[in-house]
Each structure stands twice: as C-alpha cells, then as structure tokens.
matplotlib code that plots the C-alpha trace (Angstrom):
import matplotlib.pyplot as plt

x = [21.8, 20.4, 21.8, 19.5, 18.3, 19.5, 17.8, 19.0, 16.6, 16.6, 16.9, 15.2, 12.0, 12.0, 12.2, 14.2, 16.5, 17.8, 21.3, 23.5, 23.2, 24.6, 21.4, 18.1, 15.8, 12.5, 13.6, 16.8, 18.7, 22.6, 24.3, 21.1, 20.6, 21.6, 21.9, 19.0, 17.6, 14.7, 11.3, 9.8, 6.5, 4.8, 5.7, 4.7, 1.3, -1.2, 0.6, -1.7, -4.7, -5.5, -5.3, -8.0, -11.3, -14.7, -16.9, -20.2, -20.5, -22.3, -23.2, -21.5, -24.5, -25.8, -22.5, -22.8, -19.6, -19.3, -16.3, -13.3, -12.9, -9.7, -7.6, -5.3, -1.9, -1.3, 1.1, -0.5, 2.3, 2.0, -1.8, -1.6, 0.4, -1.8, -4.9, -6.1, -4.9, -4.8, -7.7, -8.9, -7.4, -5.1, -1.5, 1.2, 4.8, 7.3, 10.8, 14.0, 17.7, 19.1, 19.2, 16.8, 14.1, 11.6, 11.6, 11.8, 8.6, 6.7, 7.6, 6.4, 3.1, 2.5, 3.0, 0.6, -2.0, -1.7, -2.1, -5.3, -6.7, -5.7, -4.2, -0.7, 2.0, 5.6, 7.4, 11.0, 13.1, 16.2, 16.7, 15.9, 13.2, 15.7, 17.2, 13.7, 12.9, 16.4, 15.2, 11.9, 13.7, 15.7, 12.5, 11.1, 8.3, 8.9, 6.3, 4.9, 2.5, 3.3, 3.6, 6.9, 7.5, 11.3, 10.3, 11.0, 9.2, 5.9, 3.9, 4.8, 4.0, 0.4, -0.5, 0.5, -1.6, -4.5, -4.3, -3.8, -5.8, -4.1, -5.8, -2.3, 0.9, 4.4, 6.5, 10.2, 11.2, 9.6, 13.2, 14.1, 10.7, 10.8, 8.2, 8.9, 7.1, 10.1, 13.9, 15.2, 16.9, 15.0, 15.2, 15.0, 12.6, 10.4, 10.4, 9.6, 6.7, 5.2, 5.5, 4.1, 1.2, 0.4, 0.6, -1.8, -4.5, -4.3, -4.9, -7.7, -9.3, -8.9, -9.2, -5.8, -3.8, -0.3, 2.7, 5.6, 9.1, 11.1, 14.7, 15.9, 18.7, 21.6, 19.5, 16.8, 14.0, 12.5, 14.4, 12.5, 10.1, 8.1, 4.9, 5.6, 4.4, 1.2, 0.1, 0.0, -2.5, -0.2, 3.5, 5.4, 9.0, 11.3, 13.4, 16.1, 19.7, 21.2, 23.1, 20.1, 17.6, 14.7, 12.8, 10.2, 7.8, 6.1, 3.1, 3.8, 0.8, -2.4, -5.7, -7.3, -6.0, -4.0, -0.7, 2.4, 1.2, 4.2, 4.9, 7.6, 9.4, 12.2, 14.7, 15.2, 16.6, 13.2, 12.4, 10.7, 8.4, 6.1, 6.8, 3.8, 4.9, 7.3, 7.7, 10.1, 12.5, 12.6, 13.1, 16.6, 16.5, 18.1, 18.0, 17.8, 17.0, 20.2, 20.7, 20.0, 17.3, 13.6, 10.6, 8.0, 4.9, 5.0, 2.2, 3.0, -0.3, -3.1, -0.4, 1.0, 4.9, 7.0, 10.5, 13.3, 15.1, 18.6, 20.9, 24.5, 25.8, 29.5, 31.9, 32.8, 35.5, 35.3, 32.6, 30.3, 28.6, 24.9, 24.3, 20.7, 20.1, 16.3, 15.3, 15.5, 18.8, 17.5, 14.7, 17.3, 19.0, 15.8, 14.9, 18.5, 17.5, 14.3, 15.8, 18.3, 15.9, 12.9, 14.3, 17.5, 19.5, 22.6, 24.4, 26.3, 29.6, 28.6, 28.5, 24.7, 24.1, 20.5, 19.5, 16.1, 16.6, 16.0, 16.8, 13.4, 12.9, 10.4, 9.2, 6.3, 6.8, 5.2, 8.9, 10.0, 9.5, 11.1, 14.2, 14.4, 14.2, 16.6, 19.0, 18.5, 18.9, 22.2, 23.5, 22.5, 23.8, 20.5, 18.2, 14.4, 12.1, 11.3, 8.3, 8.4, 7.4, 6.7, 5.2, 4.2, 5.3, 7.4, 7.1, 9.5, 7.7, 8.3, 4.7, 4.1, 1.4, -0.9, -0.1, -2.8, -4.7, -3.2, -5.4, -4.5, -0.9, -1.6, -3.4, -0.8, 2.0, -0.2, -0.7, 3.2, 3.6, 4.5, 3.5, 4.4, 3.6, 4.4, 2.0, 0.7, -2.2, -4.5, -3.9, -4.7, -7.7, -10.7, -10.9, -8.0, -6.4, -5.5, -2.0, -1.0, 0.0, -0.3, 1.3, 0.2, 2.1, 1.7, 5.3, 8.9, 9.9, 6.9, 8.1, 11.8, 10.8, 8.5, 11.2, 13.6, 10.9, 10.4, 14.0]
y = [-24.4, -20.7, -19.1, -18.8, -15.2, -14.0, -11.3, -9.7, -10.2, -8.1, -10.3, -7.6, -6.8, -9.2, -6.5, -7.4, -5.4, -6.7, -5.7, -5.6, -2.4, -1.3, -0.1, -1.9, 0.5, -0.6, -0.2, 1.6, -1.2, -1.4, -4.7, -6.9, -7.8, -11.5, -12.8, -15.7, -17.2, -15.5, -17.1, -18.8, -16.8, -19.7, -21.9, -19.7, -18.0, -20.0, -20.7, -18.5, -19.9, -22.1, -18.9, -17.0, -18.2, -16.9, -15.8, -13.7, -10.5, -10.8, -8.3, -8.7, -9.1, -11.9, -13.8, -16.9, -16.4, -18.3, -18.3, -20.1, -23.6, -24.0, -27.3, -26.9, -28.2, -29.6, -27.0, -24.1, -21.5, -22.0, -22.1, -18.7, -17.2, -18.8, -17.4, -20.7, -23.3, -24.2, -22.6, -24.6, -23.4, -21.1, -20.5, -19.7, -18.5, -19.4, -17.8, -17.7, -18.1, -21.4, -23.9, -22.1, -24.8, -24.1, -27.9, -29.2, -27.4, -28.1, -31.9, -32.0, -30.1, -32.5, -35.5, -34.1, -33.3, -36.9, -38.5, -36.4, -37.8, -35.3, -36.4, -34.8, -34.4, -33.1, -32.0, -31.8, -30.3, -29.9, -33.2, -36.9, -38.8, -40.8, -37.5, -36.5, -40.0, -39.7, -36.3, -37.6, -40.4, -37.9, -36.2, -39.2, -39.3, -43.2, -44.8, -41.5, -41.9, -38.5, -38.9, -37.7, -36.6, -35.8, -33.4, -29.9, -29.9, -27.9, -29.9, -33.2, -31.7, -30.3, -33.4, -35.2, -32.7, -33.2, -37.2, -37.7, -34.6, -33.9, -31.7, -30.0, -30.0, -28.4, -27.3, -27.1, -24.8, -22.7, -21.6, -25.1, -25.5, -24.9, -25.1, -26.5, -23.5, -21.2, -22.0, -19.9, -21.8, -22.4, -19.8, -16.8, -14.0, -15.4, -19.0, -18.2, -15.9, -18.3, -21.5, -19.6, -18.3, -21.6, -23.4, -20.6, -20.9, -24.8, -24.4, -21.8, -24.3, -27.5, -26.5, -27.9, -25.8, -25.3, -24.0, -22.6, -22.6, -19.5, -18.8, -15.3, -13.1, -12.2, -9.1, -11.3, -10.6, -13.4, -14.1, -13.6, -10.9, -9.1, -10.1, -13.4, -12.0, -10.4, -13.7, -15.8, -15.4, -15.5, -14.7, -16.0, -15.2, -17.4, -15.2, -15.9, -16.3, -19.8, -19.8, -19.5, -22.3, -20.2, -19.4, -16.7, -17.2, -14.0, -13.2, -10.2, -10.8, -12.8, -12.8, -14.7, -13.6, -10.9, -9.5, -9.3, -12.3, -14.3, -17.7, -18.8, -22.2, -23.8, -26.0, -29.1, -32.6, -33.6, -30.8, -27.3, -27.1, -24.4, -22.2, -21.5, -18.7, -16.8, -13.9, -16.2, -16.0, -12.2, -11.7, -12.3, -14.2, -11.6, -12.8, -9.0, -5.8, -4.6, -1.0, -0.4, -3.0, -2.1, -4.3, -3.5, -4.9, -5.0, -6.3, -8.8, -9.2, -10.0, -11.3, -9.0, -10.2, -8.8, -7.9, -6.7, -3.5, -3.4, -0.3, 0.4, 4.0, 4.2, 7.1, 7.7, 9.6, 12.5, 10.9, 8.9, 5.8, 5.2, 1.3, -0.4, -4.1, -5.0, -1.3, 1.5, 3.3, 6.5, 6.5, 5.8, 9.3, 11.2, 9.7, 10.8, 14.6, 14.3, 13.2, 16.0, 18.7, 17.9, 15.7, 17.6, 14.0, 14.4, 11.5, 13.8, 12.5, 8.9, 5.7, 4.6, 0.8, -0.4, -3.9, -6.0, -9.4, -12.7, -11.5, -10.0, -6.9, -4.1, -1.7, -0.2, 3.2, 1.9, 0.8, 4.7, 5.1, 1.9, 2.8, 6.1, 4.6, 1.7, 4.6, 6.8, 3.5, 2.8, 6.4, 6.7, 3.2, 2.6, -0.4, 0.1, -1.4, -5.2, -6.1, -2.8, -2.5, 0.4, 1.3, 4.5, 6.5, 9.6, 12.7, 15.4, 18.0, 15.6, 14.2, 10.6, 9.3, 6.2, 2.6, 1.0, -2.0, -0.9, -2.7, -6.4, -5.2, -4.4, -7.7, -9.6, -8.2, -8.5, -12.5, -12.9, -11.4, -7.6, -5.4, -1.6, 0.0, 3.4, 4.0, 7.0, 8.6, 7.8, 4.2, 4.2, 1.7, 2.9, -0.1, -1.2, -4.6, -6.8, -6.8, -3.9, -0.4, 1.7, 5.1, 7.3, 10.0, 12.6, 14.0, 12.7, 14.8, 13.4, 9.8, 10.5, 12.4, 9.3, 6.8, 8.9, 8.7, 4.9, 4.3]
z = [-55.3, -54.5, -51.5, -48.6, -47.9, -44.4, -42.2, -38.9, -35.9, -32.8, -29.8, -27.7, -29.6, -32.5, -35.2, -38.3, -40.7, -44.2, -43.2, -39.9, -37.9, -34.7, -33.5, -33.8, -36.0, -33.9, -30.6, -30.8, -28.6, -29.5, -30.8, -30.5, -34.4, -34.8, -38.2, -39.0, -42.1, -43.7, -43.4, -46.3, -46.8, -48.8, -45.9, -42.9, -44.7, -42.9, -39.5, -37.4, -38.8, -36.0, -33.5, -35.4, -34.0, -35.3, -32.5, -32.6, -30.5, -27.2, -24.6, -21.3, -19.2, -21.6, -21.3, -18.7, -16.3, -13.2, -10.8, -11.9, -10.1, -8.4, -8.0, -4.9, -5.7, -2.1, -1.3, 0.7, 0.1, -3.7, -3.6, -1.8, -4.8, -7.3, -5.5, -4.4, -6.8, -10.5, -13.0, -15.7, -19.0, -16.9, -18.1, -15.3, -16.1, -13.4, -13.6, -11.5, -11.3, -12.2, -9.3, -7.1, -7.2, -10.0, -11.4, -7.8, -6.9, -9.8, -9.8, -6.2, -6.8, -10.0, -7.7, -5.1, -7.8, -9.4, -6.1, -5.6, -9.0, -11.3, -14.7, -15.0, -17.6, -17.3, -20.4, -20.1, -22.6, -20.6, -19.0, -20.0, -18.4, -16.5, -14.8, -13.8, -12.1, -10.3, -9.0, -8.0, -5.9, -4.3, -3.4, -1.7, -4.5, -4.9, -7.2, -8.6, -11.5, -13.0, -16.8, -18.3, -21.8, -23.1, -26.1, -27.5, -30.7, -30.3, -32.7, -30.9, -27.4, -29.0, -30.3, -27.1, -25.2, -27.7, -27.4, -23.5, -22.4, -19.1, -16.3, -15.6, -17.6, -17.2, -20.0, -18.9, -20.2, -22.9, -24.2, -25.0, -27.2, -30.9, -33.7, -37.2, -38.8, -37.9, -39.0, -36.1, -33.2, -30.0, -27.3, -30.0, -29.5, -32.5, -31.3, -27.6, -28.8, -31.2, -29.0, -26.1, -28.3, -29.6, -25.8, -24.7, -27.3, -26.7, -23.0, -23.5, -26.3, -24.2, -20.6, -19.7, -17.1, -18.3, -16.4, -18.5, -16.8, -17.9, -17.8, -16.8, -17.6, -15.7, -14.5, -13.2, -15.8, -17.9, -21.0, -24.3, -25.3, -22.8, -24.7, -22.8, -19.8, -21.5, -23.0, -19.9, -17.1, -14.0, -13.7, -10.7, -9.9, -7.6, -5.3, -2.7, -2.1, -3.4, -0.2, 2.0, 2.6, 2.0, -1.0, -1.8, -4.8, -5.7, -7.9, -10.3, -12.3, -11.6, -13.6, -10.9, -7.7, -5.9, -7.1, -4.7, -3.0, -1.7, -0.7, 1.5, 1.2, 2.9, 0.7, 2.6, 1.7, 0.5, -1.5, -0.8, 2.1, 2.9, 5.7, 7.6, 10.0, 7.8, 10.3, 12.3, 9.4, 9.1, 12.8, 14.6, 17.6, 20.2, 23.7, 24.7, 22.6, 20.8, 19.3, 15.8, 15.5, 15.0, 14.0, 11.4, 9.6, 6.0, 3.5, 1.0, -0.9, 1.7, 4.4, 7.1, 7.8, 10.6, 9.4, 11.2, 10.0, 11.2, 10.9, 11.7, 12.0, 12.1, 11.9, 8.3, 6.5, 4.1, 1.9, 4.1, 2.8, 2.7, 1.9, 2.1, 1.4, 0.9, 0.8, -1.8, -1.3, -2.7, -0.1, 2.5, 1.5, 1.8, 5.1, 6.4, 5.2, 6.9, 10.2, 10.2, 9.2, 11.3, 14.4, 14.5, 14.2, 11.9, 10.3, 7.6, 8.9, 9.6, 7.5, 7.3, 6.7, 6.7, 6.2, 5.9, 7.9, 6.0, 2.5, 1.8, -0.3, 1.0, -1.5, 0.3, 2.1, 5.4, 6.4, 6.7, 10.3, 11.4, 9.2, 11.2, 14.5, 13.7, 12.8, 15.7, 17.9, 16.5, 16.6, 20.3, 21.2, 22.9, 22.2, 21.5, 24.3, 24.1, 22.1, 20.3, 16.4, 14.3, 10.7, 8.8, 5.8, 6.4, 4.2, 3.3, 5.6, 8.6, 8.7, 9.4, 7.0, 7.6, 6.1, 4.4, 6.4, 9.7, 11.9, 10.2, 10.8, 14.6, 15.2, 13.3, 15.6, 18.8, 17.8, 17.8, 21.3, 20.5, 22.9, 22.2, 18.8, 17.3, 14.4, 12.5, 14.2, 11.3, 12.0, 15.8, 16.5, 17.9, 20.1, 22.2, 21.1, 24.0, 25.1, 22.9, 23.8, 21.1, 20.6, 17.7, 16.1, 13.3, 13.3, 13.0, 16.0, 18.0, 17.4, 18.3, 21.7, 22.3, 21.8, 24.0, 26.7, 26.6, 26.4]

ax = plt.figure().add_subplot(projection="3d")
ax.plot(x, y, z, "-o")
ax.set_aspect("equal")
plt.show()
C-alpha cells in the first residue's frame, strides 16, 4: 500500500510546506507548522463549485435594494448590539472565554424567537441533545420547542438546513464542524475556513440567519484564521470577569449596524438578563464623596455610560509604579507628564494606580480629564464635589480638547442626577441644561484651579 503523502500546514495562516521548518515561509510565524495528510487533488477539484454563482453585471442605481428587515430576539441588550435584531441571511460570529455564557444566551434567544413564531434550529457539536435539554430546564425554558441537532459533519448540517428551512440557526461551535472534503481534523485552519465559507454561502442563498459560536485563544482572540471574521456580517465578543455576575457583549464588526455597541447582561440562576441602566454597575455607591474618585461619561457605540474612575496615589520607592486597569497604561504615563509640566503637580516619587470601576475597558481619550482629576484628588486627599463629573481629551501641550457628542453625554449625566460638570470649552452647550452647572475650560491648569475653588 502506497504511503500517504504528508504536508506541513501553518496553524496561523494556512500556508503549507513540503517539509518541516521552524518558521512558516508564508507568514514568518515560528513553530506553527503542523504535519497533516496532503489532499487528493482529484477529490477536491470541484469542492468550490457550489460557491461560484454566475451573475450578470448590474448598475448600482438599477439594483432594487430595501432596508433589511429585523427580527427581534426578545433580548433588548442583544438586539442593541446586533443593530436591532437578526437579519435575514445574516451571519453572526460570537466569541468569548469558556463558560462566560455564549451558549446560555443563544439558547435563551432561540427560545424567545421560537415562542414568537420563528422556526429555530440549535446545532450542537460540543454537547449531546440531553445536555442541551438539561441546560434549558436549568434556565427555566420548560416545554421549549427549539429543535436540536447534535452533529459535527458539515454536509449533514447543510442538508438539514436545506430540508428544514429554519429562520434562525445556531452552530455551536464552528471549531467542532468538519467537512468530508478535507482530511484535516476539526478545528484546523483549513476546516474552520472551509466550513465557515459553506455555511455563509448557505445563509446568503437560503435566507437563513446563522449564528456561529467561536472559540477564543488564551490571548482572547478568536481561534482560527482571521479570514473567519472577514467572511461573516457581524462579530460579537463576550467580555467580563467570570468571577463577576456582569457580562458585556461588544460588537467589533457589524455590516447592518453600529460597531463598538455594547450590551450589558447580568448572570442569574435563570440565565442572562439584560441590564437596563448599566451606568449603575460602573458607579460605586459612596454615601459621601471620597478622594481619588471622578465620574466620567463615555460613549459605547450610541450609548452614553457613566463610569467611575478611581485613582490611588501613594508614596513609592526609588522606582515608582504606574498601573492602570481598564485604561491604557502608556496614556497614563503621558497624562502624568502633562500634569507635572502644565499644572505643576508632580508624582515622580509616587506610586499611581488607576482603575475603571465595574470591569469596563475605556479606550477613548475623553477619559483623560477625569483621570487627571482623580489623581490630583487622591494626591491632595480631598474629594471632588458631590454630583461632579468630567470628560475631555488632554493634549501634550496642556490643552483640553472636545469629546464627540458632548451634548448627549451631558444630558445622560443630568438624567441620572449629576449636577456639576467640568467639560472642554467646545462642548459647552449654548442652552442651559436644567439642574446642571457646567464649567468649561480649555487648559489643564484652568481645570485644576477650578477644582481647587470648588473643593
């Protein structure tokens, strides 16, 4: 019997080499070449034929296009992240750490969709049907009519989709699915790419909305080739500490809605429940103002959120530490330099710790002013006034730059009972906002002097 020919395939990019090499010749990654059996050219020659559809050239103005109809999932926070609900023929990829709640949320969403009259299908490759049923009962989904298929072979899944024609189907997870056309193991780069391509084409051709669950690596990125995220219409990431009861679902890509939108959920005994007022999570409940605390208004997609920034400045040793949780550490070092140079506040011999309450991650520069005020409040040992909040970007020259959509931020804070605002001059509203005293500055030193006078 002839020996099977082997080839070495890169687990990062999918490139191959006839012999083992320490470095992949395609992407230059080290130690990523894995031995696998070479494909039979005769067997795989026509496997992409079903993906190549012949169409005529058309002018954009002549193409009939209507807004995509949305199917609400029954979970307001999930609908917010999706851009309003599930889209016919749309493909959603959702990833997150093990045990964070991906399967739980999708099972709840399928049950709500089924109860509203949608035809649903849950394809599980990691659990048996009995395990899924037990989880449904734990979540209180008694008598659910969601159809379940325990299958990992792509061809059988596609045949089931063709025969049953569900409105929404969940594939849990894409890393467990394999195609008979390839000899590599499930979860390999080639299998993930091939299976995702066929499922995406099936969704577009039949109008079935498909949700793919994706595993993540220990670094937190979706496992498999990056092309997986390019194929799908929407990419969602589950975030949050498994020790906390709160979870964030963030949209990284969305062809049918806003990106960077977040949904906030609380994990309960009956599954994940949407949090209607997420600002309450990110604000500590202090009976009286405390030093080192400043509230800011951040934007996550279209939603303004109030987040408390906490700072602790303590005497350090010969090499003081700068540590930030939820904020960029390099930006913290830059802000400390601006604080020293332009406001005369030195922290060179002090340890500086900064934290965003509630486990939220803030990437926008509008947090700069709140970080500086929290640091100076901790250094002086004096709290900021009750009902105080601030936002604004700080430049290296000491200027305070405006934040986008400042009016929405101010209105959200006023709605939640905050009364004193420190904002960039360009964000100061022309009309007064009821119950809100607004102080506008355009320099860091002005902000520090104003806070001292308020304190």
